[in-house]
Steps between C-alpha positions, in 0.01 A plus 500: 500500500796734542389629849524401865293660759443469884206667688591471857268726690188692449632852456430775723569881500843635468625249254782593258646337189856459379514446111804381321477492119773293387603391146335155518227539775318754720513430866280664766486468880227641722572577862319664783609622858390302799627594828823654345557179289481461120227247440504316154151512351572382161765468227490404124695472187408519137728393214537745227614265232146446363438878459819517275423172310791296654519234758444529879844589662641675194599875536277749316526860399135602517356846426302689759172395349588112548634559852171685592291203364711257696485688833131550454456131446684428815311755700177340391603147590255352760771249630731791603218724620689839504287751702688811508631750237748654736827399361874547429678412188858385426705657223761279329861553607585529122287816481703679766848666519689497827818667605683528822645866537696681765359827635592751766317426830215760461133539611236301319376833354836586373568153353160497336607811306859376425434142394317570177785698378754252612309218361544630144846371507382149565183461328525460124174646400360858552391555866175633367411152354535319832351512854784491768495356844792479749597376843803547728701184547655496851877437494660250732612655821889510518645514847846629564711407795713816472332840415703679235652826578324789322685785338305812623596683166361235262160562351211301659457156350174458314309180601384293204206257471393232260181551325307235286334680210222324304355614176199367320386608160184712498377286228512188693328648803222628258458151352446343837266777603285433200494136573394547856235769407346279216466203740321696757771490754651764718874509564650692761853431375707347235822321619799361336481118546831455678394720802171287522724184504730623762218592733346148472796274528767685694539518880682772705837342453807705401668214312533524123251278316422431123133497380493273199184576312432267202219615270385342176735703271772619740656449816582805729764500764503757782762514777358670818690593794357655824181534310663708214532361146873516426520331160253386225539277197260360233565172323296469174382133578212383715273216573368479151857389390449194719169411332646549152794257574272244646274522182797460267687224674196294570322568176181637656289803448571811701183458689569156610855596593364775723268250666777262560732773630251623745379153625839310504782779504830397596380184670409153403124427472335210333830397335538845350848642551572837333756609754796507245279691264418753767868519621600583144239774479617648840878474438534829322283698732681357811843560347423866427343547845818339659701774315291777634556360856875491448507851350305626815725326745814625332370858479364530861714245666201329657358158478152431384303318768187375324328473168117547501317354195179672387302531181293241308813317378610447873192299568655220296517187721859409599653835393608586851717192516641571152587865599671375826735269298566792259577779739641342806288756701184462700204504267144538609172536308329831574197459717305840507192333630691457829428873570127433481242308702327209328348164594759246610397231265610733210845539634671250264301627192601856578866415541494339159324786330671765686783593272248591221309735726792689661439831317122497554540418868739780536283749344194412704703513819602862430143599380368338822733739703347798338157380636618520869 
């Protein structure tokens, strides 16, 4: 059918919706606040392949009209039973530009005036064509055993700070606003997907970790330290590469290969063993990811502590074990639903589906905070 749904509770007032429009599927998560806890009301996923005339699981490049059609269909599904139009929507990382710049330590008002001027040096498009956002990144505290002797005649040292500047094309924002408006939704904010992901899977831990986000068409790598993204890298291969390899190696249709990938994965079920085929598909992605890890460790002199797998491709059975063998670093599957309250009998199901709904959960969590 190309869709999965789960309606957990009868919705009440104050519900919010997180919407993640990916290249191969739309994911939604509906939460509400109950006694300070985020209660999971419902979640659902709708494959976009059929709207583009391709198989389920394949990446698409749909126009706004088709996305509106698909999102409207998902909103109307009785099984998922979405009951609110209060939402937040993710913007793809590829639609943003990010730069880490050094600025004098000034007031927020002064920085607000200076950053658009400074950003011109780093943003390769006219500033008038983008919407800018920025945040101050706290530097690590450095303690000195011996205080340096100061020269009274030397000019005062100007303190510097690091600022993360984010730019999103106005055209991109307008496109998403149009989609939201025409589906009868009301979005209070639009957020770049990596920030939603960080909110849903990271804990308050200063150790550097990598978020490994495998989508259908690409794999995005983010190294986060002390809650701040230090490095990002995109690999132009994703989970559909696995499906295509299985299809060719076993001489089956892409549709059947997708079913086999989801039902068996990198395990042995019913005598079907496609582990070697999957390992072959993942080899290039893991090799490039390993290089990113090494580059980070050389540049910053720090060791990566953990890799968190998210995205639809990270729901593949057995991928955690393959990743552990490849990286020789602690690897875990992202579990955003651990930050929500849901029936205990769904715990294992939510762990399995969690990596796919990381962005949608992160959006809903932030939107829920706005309701408090």
